[in-house]
NUPA-748412 format. One record per residue (C-alpha): z, y, x; residue in one letter. Coordinates in steps of 0.1 Angstrom, whole numbers, padded with zeros to 4 digits, always signed. Example, Ala and Ser with C-alpha at 12.3 -4.5 7.8 and 13.67 -1.06 7.14 Angstrom:
+0078-0045+0123A
+0071-0011+0137S
***
This chain:
+0551+0585+0155M
+0515+0576+0165T
+0499+0543+0154T
+0473+0520+0168C
+0460+0485+0159A
+0449+0456+0181F
+0432+0425+0168V
+0432+0394+0190A
+0406+0368+0191G
+0418+0337+0173A
+0439+0313+0192T
+0436+0280+0175V
+0454+0247+0182V
+0425+0223+0185P
+0427+0193+0163G
+0464+0187+0167A
+0481+0166+0139P
+0511+0181+0122A
+0534+0164+0146S
+0519+0178+0177A
+0501+0209+0190A
+0481+0216+0221A
+0483+0250+0237V
+0449+0264+0247P
+0444+0268+0285Q
+0435+0305+0280S
+0469+0314+0267E
+0492+0333+0289A
+0522+0313+0303P
+0554+0314+0283L
+0579+0340+0294V
+0613+0325+0300P
+0646+0338+0286G
+0658+0351+0253R
+0651+0384+0235S
+0676+0412+0233K
+0677+0410+0195R
+0710+0404+0178E
+0715+0404+0140Q
+0752+0405+0133L
+0768+0400+0099L
+0789+0431+0093F
+0809+0420+0062D
+0843+0415+0077R
+0873+0437+0080G
+0865+0466+0056W
+0890+0488+0038Q
+0884+0500+0003F
+0898+0527-0020A
+0887+0543-0052L
+0876+0579-0049G
+0870+0603-0077H
+0837+0616-0093G
+0849+0651-0101S
+0881+0659-0082D
+0875+0663-0044P
+0913+0662-0038A
+0912+0626-0051R
+0880+0619-0033D
+0893+0622+0003F
+0883+0659+0004G
+0846+0651+0000F
+0828+0680-0016G
+0859+0703-0016F
+0838+0731-0005G
+0801+0736+0000Q
+0800+0735+0038A
+0806+0698+0043G
+0771+0691+0054F
+0767+0724+0074S
+0778+0709+0107K
+0773+0675+0122T
+0803+0654+0129G
+0830+0671+0107D
+0837+0644+0082F
+0873+0632+0090D
+0872+0601+0068F
+0845+0587+0091A
+0864+0592+0123Q
+0883+0566+0143V
+0920+0568+0134G
+0917+0582+0099F
+0948+0574+0079D
+0940+0545+0055V
+0974+0542+0040K
+0968+0531+0004G
+0935+0515+0012W
+0932+0477+0008R
+0915+0453+0032S
+0886+0432+0020L
+0855+0415+0031D
+0820+0420+0016L
+0803+0414-0007P
+0825+0432-0032H
+0821+0443-0068D
+0850+0466-0079W
+0837+0469-0115A
+0847+0433-0122V
+0883+0442-0114E
+0884+0471-0139L
+0898+0468-0174P
+0877+0468-0205F
+0875+0502-0222V
+0886+0508-0258R
+0883+0540-0279D
+0912+0557-0298E
+0907+0533-0327Q
+0911+0503-0304G
+0874+0493-0304S
+0852+0492-0274G
+0835+0523-0261D
+0800+0518-0276N
+0784+0540-0249Q
+0793+0512-0225L
+0785+0483-0247R
+0754+0472-0228S
+0772+0474-0195H
+0801+0452-0207G
+0826+0479-0216F
+0836+0487-0180K
+0848+0523-0173P
+0819+0534-0152L
+0800+0566-0157G
+0805+0604-0156R
+0832+0602-0183R
+0852+0578-0161Y
+0853+0597-0127P
+0885+0580-0116E
+0869+0545-0115T
+0833+0552-0108S
+0834+0561-0071V
+0845+0537-0043G
+0849+0542-0006W
+0844+0516+0021Y
+0852+0521+0058R
+0858+0501+0089R
+0862+0506+0127E
+0842+0485+0152F
+0835+0483+0189E
+0801+0488+0205I
+0800+0475+0241P
+0788+0497+0269A
+0759+0474+0278H
+0743+0482+0244D
+0733+0516+0256R
+0695+0518+0257G
+0691+0495+0227R
+0682+0505+0191R
+0711+0498+0167I
+0705+0498+0129W
+0728+0492+0100I
+0712+0473+0071E
+0724+0470+0036F
+0709+0443+0014D
+0721+0463-0017G
+0748+0486-0029A
+0755+0498-0064F
+0747+0526-0067R
+0743+0560-0049D
+0754+0552-0013A
+0762+0579+0013I
+0767+0566+0049V
+0788+0584+0076F
+0794+0573+0112V
+0818+0589+0136N
+0821+0619+0114G
+0784+0624+0110C
+0763+0622+0078F
+0737+0595+0084I
+0718+0592+0051G
+0719+0582+0015R
+0703+0557-0008H
+0699+0562-0045G
+0691+0529-0063D
+0712+0498-0068G
+0689+0470-0059Y
+0666+0476-0029T
+0677+0470+0007S
+0680+0500+0030F
+0688+0508+0066R
+0697+0536+0090F
+0692+0540+0128D
+0727+0546+0143L
+0716+0546+0179T
+0724+0582+0187D
+0756+0583+0166F
+0775+0555+0183L
+0800+0557+0211R
+0792+0530+0237Y
+0821+0511+0253G
+0844+0526+0226A
+0856+0524+0190S
+0834+0536+0162N
+0840+0543+0125A
+0818+0540+0095I
+0825+0552+0059A
+0803+0545+0029V
+0808+0564-0004R
+0794+0544-0034V
+0790+0562-0067D
+0783+0541-0098A
+0784+0570-0122S
+0748+0564-0131Y
+0732+0530-0139G
+0697+0516-0132D
+0697+0492-0162G
+0711+0484-0196W
+0732+0454-0186F
+0762+0448-0164Y
+0753+0460-0129E
+0786+0460-0111G
+0798+0486-0085A
+0801+0486-0048G
+0786+0470-0017I
+0778+0438-0035Y
+0754+0423-0010R
+0755+0416+0027H
+0756+0443+0054V
+0741+0437+0089W
+0741+0453+0123L
+0708+0448+0140L
+0704+0454+0177K
+0670+0454+0194T
+0653+0464+0226D
+0638+0499+0227A
+0605+0481+0223V
+0608+0460+0192H
+0591+0446+0161L
+0591+0469+0131T
+0611+0457+0101R
+0594+0435+0075W
+0560+0438+0091D
+0557+0403+0105S
+0534+0385+0081V
+0519+0350+0079V
+0491+0345+0054R
+0478+0310+0048T
+0444+0299+0036T
+0437+0262+0028L
+0404+0248+0041S
+0399+0211+0037H
+0426+0194+0058D
+0438+0225+0076A
+0457+0257+0069A
+0443+0288+0085E
+0470+0313+0094L
+0464+0350+0096A
+0492+0365+0117L
+0502+0401+0119S
+0531+0422+0132A
+0538+0457+0145S
+0555+0469+0176V
+0574+0502+0180E
+0581+0518+0214N
+0613+0539+0214H
+0614+0541+0252S
+0603+0570+0274Q
+0576+0549+0291Q
+0544+0532+0280P
+0549+0494+0278V
+0523+0467+0284A
+0531+0441+0257A
+0516+0411+0241R
+0526+0392+0210L
+0530+0354+0209R
+0535+0332+0178W
+0550+0298+0178I
+0547+0279+0146V
+0570+0250+0138R
+0573+0225+0110D
+0605+0216+0091G
+0616+0192+0119S
+0612+0219+0146G
+0581+0204+0161T
+0555+0230+0173T
+0524+0226+0153V
+0504+0258+0163A
+0505+0288+0186T
+0487+0321+0190A
+0489+0351+0212S
+0473+0385+0217T
+0459+0402+0248P
+0482+0426+0266V
+0480+0462+0253R
+0497+0494+0263S
+0521+0508+0236V
+0527+0545+0243A
+0561+0561+0240P
+0568+0569+0204G
+0539+0548+0192A
+0537+0520+0166Q
+0510+0494+0171C
+0498+0466+0148A
+0487+0433+0163F
+0468+0405+0147Q
+0459+0369+0156A
+0450+0336+0140A
+0457+0299+0143T
+0454+0267+0124V
+0478+0240+0112I
+0461+0206+0109R
+0471+0184+0079N
+0498+0208+0066P
+0525+0198+0042E
+0522+0219+0011L
+0550+0237-0005W
+0556+0228-0042A
+0585+0222-0066P
+0598+0188-0057G
+0584+0191-0022H
+0594+0225-0007P
+0579+0220+0027A
+0587+0250+0049L
+0574+0262+0083Y
+0586+0289+0106T
+0567+0313+0128A
+0586+0328+0157T
+0569+0360+0168V
+0578+0374+0202R
+0571+0407+0219V
+0567+0401+0257E
+0559+0420+0288D
+0552+0402+0321D
+0588+0394+0328T
+0608+0392+0296A
+0609+0386+0259I
+0617+0420+0245L
+0621+0411+0209D
+0615+0383+0185D
+0621+0372+0149E
+0616+0341+0128V
+0595+0342+0097V
+0599+0314+0072T
+0567+0306+0052F
+0550+0278+0033G
+0515+0266+0029V
+0503+0266-0007R
+0478+0281-0031T
+0484+0298-0064T
+0459+0307-0091R
+0463+0323-0126F
+0432+0316-0147T
+0423+0328-0182A
+0412+0295-0196D
+0434+0268-0179K
+0466+0286-0171G
+0484+0284-0137F
+0474+0263-0108F
+0496+0255-0078L
+0478+0238-0049N
+0447+0234-0072D
+0467+0214-0097R
+0475+0228-0132P
+0513+0234-0136L
+0531+0249-0166K
+0556+0275-0156I
+0589+0263-0171Q
+0609+0294-0163G
+0641+0312-0169M
+0649+0349-0166C
+0683+0356-0150N
+0705+0386-0142H
+0726+0383-0111Q
+0762+0382-0121D
+0785+0352-0124H
+0820+0344-0137A
+0848+0355-0115G
+0828+0374-0090V
+0806+0399-0109G
+0775+0407-0089V
+0791+0399-0055A
+0780+0363-0052L
+0787+0342-0021P
+0754+0327-0008D
+0763+0292-0019R
+0767+0304-0055L
+0730+0313-0055Q
+0721+0277-0048A
+0747+0264-0073F
+0731+0285-0101R
+0696+0273-0092L
+0708+0237-0091E
+0720+0242-0127V
+0686+0255-0137M
+0668+0226-0119Q
+0688+0200-0137R
+0672+0210-0170M
+0637+0210-0156G
+0633+0247-0148C
+0607+0253-0121N
+0606+0291-0120A
+0629+0322-0121I
+0622+0357-0130R
+0646+0382-0114S
+0653+0403-0144A
+0650+0432-0139H
+0653+0441-0103N
+0646+0432-0067M
+0665+0400-0061P
+0690+0395-0033T
+0675+0378-0002P
+0697+0348-0005E
+0682+0340-0040L
+0647+0342-0025V
+0656+0320+0004E
+0673+0294-0019A
+0641+0293-0041C
+0621+0287-0009D
+0644+0258+0002R
+0649+0243-0032M
+0614+0245-0046G
+0617+0270-0074L
+0589+0295-0081M
+0599+0331-0083L
+0587+0363-0100V
+0605+0393-0083P
+0606+0423-0106E
+0607+0461-0098A
+0636+0478-0115R
+0617+0511-0119W
+0581+0514-0132M
+0571+0546-0114S
+0544+0559-0091A
+0567+0586-0077S
+0574+0585-0040Q
+0608+0570-0047E
+0594+0545-0072G
+0567+0533-0048L
+0592+0531-0019A
+0613+0507-0040Q
+0583+0486-0048L
+0571+0486-0012E
+0605+0475+0000T
+0605+0445-0023M
+0569+0434-0016V
+0572+0439+0022R
+0605+0420+0024R
+0595+0390+0003Y
+0557+0386+0008R
+0562+0357+0032N
+0582+0337+0007A
+0563+0307-0006P
+0584+0307-0038S
+0570+0341-0049V
+0540+0334-0071I
+0536+0368-0089L
+0549+0404-0086W
+0562+0422-0117S
+0561+0460-0117I
+0584+0465-0147G
+0599+0454-0180N
+0595+0467-0215E
+0584+0503-0207E
+0579+0510-0244N
+0572+0548-0239T
+0546+0541-0213L
+0531+0514-0235Q
+0531+0536-0266G
+0530+0574-0269K
+0526+0579-0231S
+0501+0551-0227A
+0477+0572-0206V
+0505+0579-0181L
+0515+0542-0182G
+0480+0531-0172A
+0479+0556-0144Q
+0514+0547-0131I
+0507+0510-0133A
+0474+0513-0115Q
+0490+0530-0086T
+0517+0504-0084M
+0493+0475-0087V
+0471+0490-0060T
+0502+0493-0037S
+0511+0456-0043C
+0475+0445-0035H
+0474+0466-0003A
+0507+0452+0009L
+0500+0417-0003D
+0464+0408-0012P
+0474+0372-0018T
+0493+0376-0051R
+0486+0389-0085M
+0506+0414-0104V
+0521+0414-0139T
+0543+0436-0162A
+0566+0423-0189A
+0554+0440-0221V
+0571+0439-0255N
+0539+0449-0274A
+0503+0439-0280D
+0492+0446-0244N
+0462+0467-0255E
+0473+0500-0240T
+0493+0515-0212G
+0502+0495-0181P
+0485+0464-0194S
+0451+0478-0184A
+0460+0477-0147A
+0478+0443-0142V
+0461+0411-0132D
+0482+0388-0154V
+0491+0398-0190I
+0528+0394-0196G
+0540+0390-0232F
+0577+0395-0241N
+0582+0379-0275Y
+0557+0388-0303H
+0540+0355-0306R
+0517+0371-0332E
+0498+0388-0304F
+0488+0363-0276P
+0461+0344-0296D
+0444+0376-0308A
+0446+0390-0273F
+0431+0359-0258H
+0403+0360-0283A
+0395+0396-0275R
+0400+0393-0237H
+0391+0357-0228P
+0388+0367-0191G
+0425+0378-0187R
+0452+0354-0177P
+0483+0353-0199V
+0520+0344-0193I
+0552+0347-0214A
+0572+0370-0191T
+0601+0367-0216E
+0606+0348-0248D
+0631+0328-0269A
+0663+0351-0268S
+0682+0321-0282D
+0718+0331-0289V
+0746+0305-0288A
+0782+0303-0279T
+0790+0272-0259R
+0809+0246-0280G
+0806+0265-0313E
+0787+0251-0343Y
+0790+0278-0370A
+0781+0315-0370F
+0815+0333-0374D
+0814+0371-0373K
+0852+0372-0375N
+0854+0354-0342R
+0822+0368-0327N
+0807+0333-0320V
+0772+0319-0326V
+0762+0284-0336S
+0744+0261-0312N
+0722+0252-0341F
+0694+0277-0349D
+0708+0313-0348G
+0710+0339-0375K
+0692+0369-0360E
+0656+0376-0369P
+0647+0376-0331W
+0668+0345-0324D
+0647+0313-0325K
+0655+0279-0311S
+0638+0270-0279P
+0614+0248-0298E
+0596+0278-0313H
+0585+0295-0281W
+0579+0264-0261W
+0558+0247-0287Q
+0537+0278-0288F
+0531+0281-0250Y
+0530+0244-0242A
+0503+0239-0268G
+0479+0264-0253R
+0461+0253-0222D
+0450+0289-0214W
+0486+0301-0212A
+0504+0298-0179A
+0538+0289-0195G
+0566+0314-0193G
+0602+0324-0190F
+0630+0321-0216A
+0656+0348-0220W
+0680+0338-0203T
+0691+0309-0181G
+0727+0322-0177F
+0748+0343-0199D
+0756+0376-0184Y
+0781+0405-0188R
+0770+0433-0211G
+0745+0432-0240E
+0770+0413-0262P
+0743+0405-0288S
+0745+0399-0317P
+0780+0414-0317F
+0800+0443-0303G
+0836+0446-0293W
+0855+0425-0285P
+0825+0406-0271S
+0819+0418-0235V
+0791+0394-0224S
+0759+0380-0239S
+0752+0348-0258N
+0716+0346-0246F
+0721+0320-0219G
+0710+0284-0220V
+0742+0280-0200V
+0773+0302-0201D
+0785+0327-0176L
+0800+0298-0155C
+0769+0276-0157G
+0784+0252-0183F
+0755+0239-0204P
+0751+0248-0241K
+0733+0223-0263D
+0700+0242-0259Y
+0701+0231-0222F
+0694+0195-0233H
+0663+0205-0253Y
+0648+0218-0221Y
+0661+0188-0201R
+0643+0165-0226A
+0609+0183-0227W
+0608+0197-0192W
+0613+0164-0174N
+0595+0131-0175A
+0627+0110-0172S
+0643+0097-0205P
+0668+0121-0220A
+0692+0119-0249L
+0717+0145-0262H
+0739+0142-0293L
+0758+0171-0308F
+0782+0184-0320P
+0814+0169-0306H
+0833+0147-0330W
+0868+0161-0332T
+0873+0181-0364W
+0909+0178-0376P
+0913+0188-0412G
+0876+0186-0421R
+0874+0150-0431E
+0847+0144-0457G
+0828+0176-0450E
+0791+0175-0444Q
+0783+0181-0407M
+0748+0188-0392P
+0742+0163-0364V
+0713+0169-0340W
+0697+0150-0312V
+0675+0163-0285Y
+0655+0136-0269S
+0620+0128-0255N
+0623+0091-0266L
+0602+0077-0294D
+0629+0074-0321E
+0666+0077-0326I
+0691+0057-0346E
+0723+0074-0356L
+0754+0052-0361V
+0788+0063-0374L
+0817+0039-0368N
+0794+0009-0366G
+0773+0019-0397T
+0737+0029-0392S
+0727+0062-0408L
+0690+0056-0403G
+0662+0058-0377I
+0641+0089-0372K
+0610+0094-0351R
+0613+0123-0326V
+0586+0149-0332P
+0568+0161-0300H
+0587+0191-0285L
+0611+0189-0314G
+0645+0173-0324H
+0659+0150-0351V
+0688+0159-0374A
+0711+0144-0400W
+0737+0157-0424S
+0768+0135-0420V
+0801+0134-0439A
+0827+0137-0411Y
+0851+0109-0405E
+0870+0104-0373P
+0859+0077-0349G
+0827+0073-0330V
+0793+0086-0337I
+0765+0075-0315E
+0727+0081-0310A
+0706+0051-0299R
+0674+0061-0283G
+0644+0038-0284R
+0611+0037-0265R
+0585+0010-0271G
+0608-0005-0297G
+0637-0011-0273K
+0670+0008-0271T
+0671+0023-0236I
+0697+0050-0240M
+0729+0055-0260V
+0751+0086-0262E
+0785+0087-0281R
+0808+0114-0293R
+0844+0102-0299V
+0873+0118-0318T
+0899+0126-0292T
+0937+0129-0293G
+0962+0155-0281P
+0960+0167-0245A
+0978+0144-0220R
+0966+0155-0186S
+0944+0179-0167L
+0914+0169-0145R
+0898+0188-0117L
+0863+0181-0103T
+0842+0200-0078C
+0805+0204-0071D
+0811+0196-0034R
+0841+0179-0019S
+0833+0192+0016S
+0824+0227+0026I
+0818+0246+0058S
+0848+0262+0075A
+0830+0295+0080D
+0849+0318+0057G
+0819+0321+0034E
+0812+0288+0018D
+0825+0279-0017V
+0831+0250-0039T
+0829+0253-0077V
+0858+0236-0095I
+0857+0225-0132T
+0890+0222-0151A
+0894+0202-0183E
+0919+0185-0205C
+0920+0148-0212L
+0937+0128-0239D
+0958+0097-0234H
+0927+0076-0229R
+0913+0099-0203G
+0886+0114-0226R
+0874+0150-0223H
+0888+0172-0251I
+0860+0195-0263D
+0883+0217-0284I
+0910+0223-0258A
+0920+0260-0253Q
+0950+0256-0230D
+0958+0282-0203V
+0954+0268-0168I
+0973+0281-0138H
+0953+0276-0106F
+0970+0274-0072R
+0950+0272-0039V
+0966+0264-0006S
+0955+0253+0029G
+0921+0263+0043A
+0908+0282+0013G
+0914+0310-0012T
+0908+0315-0049L
+0878+0338-0052L
+0875+0339-0090G
+0878+0321-0123T
+0860+0320-0156G
+0855+0300-0188N
+0823+0312-0204G
+0839+0328-0234D
+0819+0359-0243P
+0850+0375-0259N
+0874+0369-0230S
+0889+0400-0214H
+0902+0381-0184N
+0886+0398-0153S
+0884+0365-0135G
+0905+0377-0106K
+0938+0363-0119Q
+0950+0328-0112S
+0955+0321-0149D
+0925+0312-0170Q
+0923+0297-0204A
+0901+0267-0212L
+0873+0278-0236F
+0861+0249-0257N
+0874+0224-0232G
+0863+0240-0199L
+0872+0265-0172A
+0859+0272-0137Q
+0875+0282-0104A
+0855+0293-0074I
+0873+0285-0042V
+0862+0299-0008Q
+0868+0287+0027S
+0891+0310+0047N
+0875+0300+0080G
+0901+0274+0090A
+0892+0237+0095R
+0912+0211+0076G
+0916+0208+0038S
+0920+0230+0008I
+0944+0219-0020V
+0936+0230-0055V
+0962+0225-0081E
+0960+0231-0119A
+0989+0232-0143S
+0997+0244-0178T
+1029+0249-0197P
+1043+0220-0217G
+1040+0183-0212A
+1004+0182-0200I
+1002+0164-0166L
+0990+0187-0138P
+0960+0179-0116A
+0954+0182-0079R
+0922+0181-0059L
+0914+0181-0022G
+0884+0197-0005V
+0876+0193+0032R
+0865+0221+0053T
+0843+0210+0082V
+0832+0226+0114P
+0802+0248+0110A
+0780+0270+0131R
+0791+0305+0123L
+0766+0333+0118R
+0768+0359+0146P
+0790+0387+0133Q
+0809+0418+0143L
***
């Protein structure tokens, strides 16, 4: 493929306000019509079966001999009409690991080799559950002949081999980056086609639960033979007084047999759809087999700036035109904003100082594993925003596109992280994929090239510096607008630290002050800190039950949120940072082992139900008044015992009152909490929060009675009838006065009818061995969750919850409303 580059003279909209734009007279007239591009969701109608990692006879004959790849077109399992008896039908995304049992050894304990991955039977010692096959048949119309047709995977875990119509197409080795294959020459036009994908999760990429399967979306992309190259359409913005200067670039590829005279045109629109700027390039000839880069420039007058709390977005539609038609186009979403990491004053967004109040998150959720519906990405971010979080670090991998898009829309800053710190061809390809795909996202403020590479930071520090320098150079070449960091669990004096733009500290608060004194010109951020462990609803460390208190933990590395946030909030030169973690996640069941199967690190549990630490952040990461009293006040049999009672608040002082008797008033320390020791007696305990001498908030905890009824609530009572949207249901027990029972552990049976299906359940218990795919789920300390998905029909979904005994059942209705469906095949 030959390459060329063309730079157009700037085409600037002269003096137009944000609500209007004038098109310069010198621009070529608009070409009417629509482009030939179709991006089709390819998630529906798949079939799935487990294969085998070591026995070809149980792996559909794959690898039975050594001649399988010797001839093209001989793989029967990827032919139309292949016998799929025994396969099951499903839609993507899909994680088969979440469905698997938890593995015990001969003594009945967990397989400790799988501890960090959540005790799921994946790996070379478990060949019967480590390989999965996906296949489907589909039609390609005859009129598609002459177009380029690609299949695109947003992510599959892990080693994926793709076959179409009996032909081997290609393979992809890692579990997090997107990948694509050109199917044009392997398709039958005007006929049925078959695709098969073998996914092998025998090896992992990380040390946490990673799932297994095609767990992100799959797309079929159809374009003209002359088309834009993938992820090369870029909008870079520079603020200048009351205008945003836009540097526009894109590349065109000519797969036809003839030279093509083409121009590029950009149309920039604001959030309301109003055109605010345009640009175009001169016509140039693109030779057969050539790839040519085009550049242009334009200006947005009085732009709205993207920021948390005001995530203003623009779109730039870039078109490839000849004299008669639009050959191809795509829409790039971007924002106008500036970022700056400084060594003396921390982080600046739009030239204003802003502390990064961030959370690290893995990508799994209760009931679904890593195969999250798109809406669940936004749900999780909403939980983070409610406590004042303004940034996410995608630990430790390239995030799914839907998370990035949700951060753009919702106004959360984002640090995408490479899974593999490597300057090998494969390592750089993974990094390049992440940067190229997400460099237009306004939410992205910093790239991270890796996490806790202790060997490269220590005994192989020379190699670490070399590898990191090559990765940083690659990031800067692909995206000169952003800085680069690495998350380092050391003093940052050697290895990769020499190459990065922003020094990232994981823990070790003994190092940053000294580092800043020695290197006053280098910006610093806490890439990871806190590691607070707590089990929601538990208030004592109990090794026999594998639960951790919501008061300060017992591990040397476990500190309350106050310790790390007081440190970084109190240093102007520090940019802020990220706590480990926002959500609990499967695997790494610290500080325990079996039967714990998920972590206790989250500020919220695996479902998103808040732990008490959540309210510390809500108090100190928000300006609005906040008050949280804990623990609950239902302790049968413990009358007279001394109980710790804490309050998180940003008010001036707190009065604690038990059954009408004041237990005293305490002043709230800055970035701290207040605490009492109280002899338990049933009744009502309340915290009265004062500001300026006046009581402005009161929170009570009440001793509750036996369970009388169930209650269901949902995050949204109306969802799209698109077969994708979800509502998140919370189940709880109430006493005879309708009060929530914090200690309820009843087993709930969920039933979903009408226009929806039960996608998964959970309860946030790190010791639960319920896969989340059953309709029965126990309450854990008063709460359980059900994720209900639209089945595509309009009407209503009925969700029912019941439990054995005399507890009254609950019923909830959710409407499914007409929605514009995504184009799909």
